[in-house]
C-alpha positions as CSV (number, residue, x, y, z in Angstrom):
1,M,11.2,18.1,-3.7
2,N,8.8,19.7,-1.2
3,R,9.1,19.3,2.6
4,T,6.1,17.0,2.9
5,M,7.4,14.6,0.2
6,T,10.9,14.6,1.8
7,L,9.4,13.7,5.2
8,G,7.3,11.0,3.7
9,L,10.3,9.4,2.0
10,A,12.4,9.6,5.2
11,L,9.6,7.8,7.1
12,A,9.3,5.2,4.4
13,S,13.0,4.6,4.5
14,L,13.0,4.2,8.3
15,V,10.1,1.7,8.2
16,A,11.3,-0.2,5.1
17,F,14.8,-0.7,6.4
18,G,13.7,-1.7,9.9
19,F,15.3,1.1,11.9
20,A,13.5,1.2,15.2
21,L,13.3,2.7,18.6
22,P,11.4,1.2,21.5
23,A,7.7,1.0,20.8
24,A,7.0,3.7,23.3
25,A,9.2,6.2,21.4
26,Y,6.8,8.9,20.2
27,A,6.0,12.5,20.7
28,E,2.7,14.4,20.4
29,P,3.1,17.1,17.7
30,A,0.2,19.0,16.2
31,G,-1.7,17.0,13.5
32,G,-0.8,13.5,14.7
33,R,1.4,11.3,16.8
34,A,5.0,10.7,15.7
35,L,5.7,7.0,15.3
36,V,8.7,4.8,14.8
37,L,7.6,1.3,14.1
38,R,9.5,-2.0,13.8
39,K,9.1,-4.0,10.6
40,D,6.3,-6.2,12.2
41,E,4.5,-3.3,14.0
42,G,1.4,-1.6,12.6
43,D,-2.2,-2.5,11.8
44,W,-2.0,-6.0,10.2
45,R,-4.7,-6.4,7.7
46,L,-5.7,-9.6,5.8
47,R,-7.3,-9.3,2.4
48,R,-10.6,-11.0,2.1
49,P,-10.1,-14.4,0.4
50,R,-11.3,-14.5,-3.2
51,A,-14.1,-16.9,-4.2
52,A,-13.4,-19.3,-7.1
53,G,-13.1,-17.5,-10.4
54,V,-12.4,-14.1,-8.9
55,Q,-9.2,-12.2,-9.7
56,P,-6.6,-13.1,-7.1
57,A,-5.4,-10.5,-4.6
58,S,-1.9,-9.0,-5.0
59,A,-0.9,-10.2,-1.5
60,S,-2.7,-12.0,1.3
61,S,-1.9,-9.3,3.9
62,L,-0.5,-5.9,4.4
63,I,0.6,-3.8,7.4
64,V,-0.7,-0.3,7.6
65,K,2.1,1.8,9.1
66,V,0.6,5.4,9.0
67,S,-3.0,6.4,8.6
68,P,-5.6,8.7,10.2
69,E,-6.3,5.8,12.6
70,L,-2.6,4.9,13.2
71,G,-0.6,7.9,14.1
72,G,-3.5,10.3,13.3
73,S,-1.9,11.5,10.1
74,P,-4.1,14.0,8.2
75,N,-1.7,13.8,5.2
76,F,-0.4,10.3,4.5
77,F,-1.4,6.7,4.2
78,M,1.5,4.2,4.2
79,A,1.6,0.5,4.1
80,Y,3.9,-2.5,3.5
81,E,3.1,-5.7,1.7
82,E,4.9,-8.7,0.1
83,I,3.8,-9.8,-3.3
84,A,4.4,-13.5,-3.9
85,P,6.4,-14.7,-7.0
86,G,4.2,-14.4,-10.0
87,G,1.8,-12.2,-8.1
88,E,0.8,-8.7,-9.2
89,I,-0.9,-5.4,-8.4
90,P,-3.4,-5.2,-11.2
91,A,-3.4,-2.2,-13.6
92,H,-5.3,0.7,-12.1
93,R,-5.1,4.5,-11.7
94,H,-5.8,6.9,-8.9
95,R,-7.8,9.7,-10.4
96,S,-7.0,12.6,-8.1
97,Y,-3.8,11.8,-6.2
98,D,-0.2,10.7,-6.6
99,E,1.3,7.5,-5.2
100,I,4.9,6.4,-4.3
101,L,6.0,2.8,-4.3
102,F,9.3,1.9,-2.8
103,V,10.8,-1.6,-3.5
104,H,12.4,-2.8,-0.3
105,R,13.4,-6.3,-1.6
106,G,12.9,-8.4,-4.6
107,E,12.4,-7.7,-8.3
108,G,9.6,-7.0,-10.6
109,L,8.2,-5.2,-13.6
110,A,6.5,-1.9,-13.1
111,S,4.0,-0.7,-15.8
112,L,3.5,3.1,-15.9
113,G,1.2,4.3,-18.6
114,E,2.2,2.5,-21.8
115,R,5.8,1.8,-20.7
116,A,7.3,-0.9,-18.5
117,A,10.5,-0.9,-16.5
118,P,12.2,-3.6,-14.4
119,V,12.5,-2.7,-10.7
120,A,14.7,-4.1,-7.9
121,E,15.7,-3.4,-4.3
122,G,15.9,0.3,-3.6
123,A,13.8,1.4,-6.6
124,T,11.3,4.2,-6.2
125,I,8.3,4.4,-8.4
126,Y,6.5,7.8,-8.5
127,I,3.0,7.6,-10.0
128,P,1.4,11.0,-10.8
129,A,-2.4,11.2,-10.5
130,A,-4.4,9.5,-13.2
131,T,-1.4,7.5,-14.4
132,R,-2.0,3.8,-15.1
133,V,0.2,1.6,-12.9
134,G,0.7,-2.1,-12.3
135,L,3.5,-4.1,-10.7
136,R,4.3,-7.8,-11.2
137,N,6.8,-9.9,-9.2
138,T,9.1,-11.4,-11.7
139,G,11.5,-12.9,-9.1
140,K,11.8,-16.1,-7.1
141,S,11.2,-14.4,-3.7
142,P,8.6,-12.1,-2.4
143,L,8.6,-8.6,-3.8
144,Q,8.5,-6.4,-0.7
145,V,7.0,-2.9,-1.3
146,V,6.0,0.2,0.7
147,F,3.3,2.4,-0.7
148,I,2.5,6.0,0.3
149,F,-0.5,8.1,-0.6
150,P,-1.8,11.5,0.3
151,H,-5.5,11.8,1.1
152,P,-5.3,9.1,3.7
153,E,-9.1,9.1,4.4
154,K,-9.9,7.7,0.9
155,V,-7.2,5.1,0.8
156,A,-7.9,4.0,4.4
157,A,-11.6,3.6,3.6
158,Y,-10.7,1.5,0.5
159,Y,-8.4,-0.9,2.5
160,A,-10.9,-1.1,5.4
161,D,-13.4,-2.4,2.9
162,L,-10.9,-4.7,1.1
163,T,-9.4,-6.3,4.3
164,V,-10.1,-7.4,7.8
165,R,-7.9,-7.0,10.9
166,K,-5.6,-10.0,11.5
167,G,-7.6,-12.5,13.7
168,E,-11.0,-11.4,12.4
169,A,-13.2,-13.7,10.3
170,A,-13.2,-12.9,6.6
171,E,-16.0,-13.7,4.2
172,P,-14.7,-14.8,0.8
173,M,-15.1,-12.0,-1.8
174,T,-17.3,-12.9,-4.7
175,A,-17.1,-11.3,-8.1
176,E,-20.2,-9.2,-7.2
177,D,-18.5,-8.1,-3.9
178,L,-15.4,-7.0,-5.9
179,R,-17.5,-5.1,-8.4
180,A,-19.4,-3.4,-5.6
181,L,-16.2,-2.4,-3.8
182,R,-14.7,-1.0,-7.0
183,E,-17.9,0.9,-7.7
184,K,-18.0,2.4,-4.2
185,H,-14.4,3.7,-4.5
186,R,-14.4,4.6,-8.2
187,D,-14.2,8.4,-7.5
188,H,-10.5,7.8,-6.5
189,I,-9.4,4.4,-7.8
190,E,-10.2,2.9,-11.2
191,F,-9.2,-0.7,-12.3
192,E,-9.0,-1.9,-15.8
């Protein structure tokens, strides 16, 4: 495992398990600002509500933990979300970059390519570029996941278009809005 991946997994573990220092605990290294965030700290984002008949969102909100905007990371995008029982991340693929999903709590079924595997607390799901992935909550409680991407500028732009900051008004997303969003970002994310 290379140094960048090791550091990313270490950061994910710190955030996912709620280890925290005071909010002011950071340093200013080259390339970004080091952060230690509590479970509820970060950029809270609300997914735009879906209009009637539009595919439901995997979760109503997420917390961006690391991005170009939060921490100034040129290398990672990391966020945390809770998928409700029966909810899912629909099948999709990231054409040109890998993804790591870490299951903090709950249980589900991960689909990778043509295979499926049950996942539970502590599971790590590595998704190479261009691999089809989906995740469904099969449990009775929220499925809490952390997701990490390289190329944060693309992922951050996608989530900025898909969500609004907590407290901002959100227009319902129509089927046409969803098609336009997916078309705009199809160079790096493709849904089935």
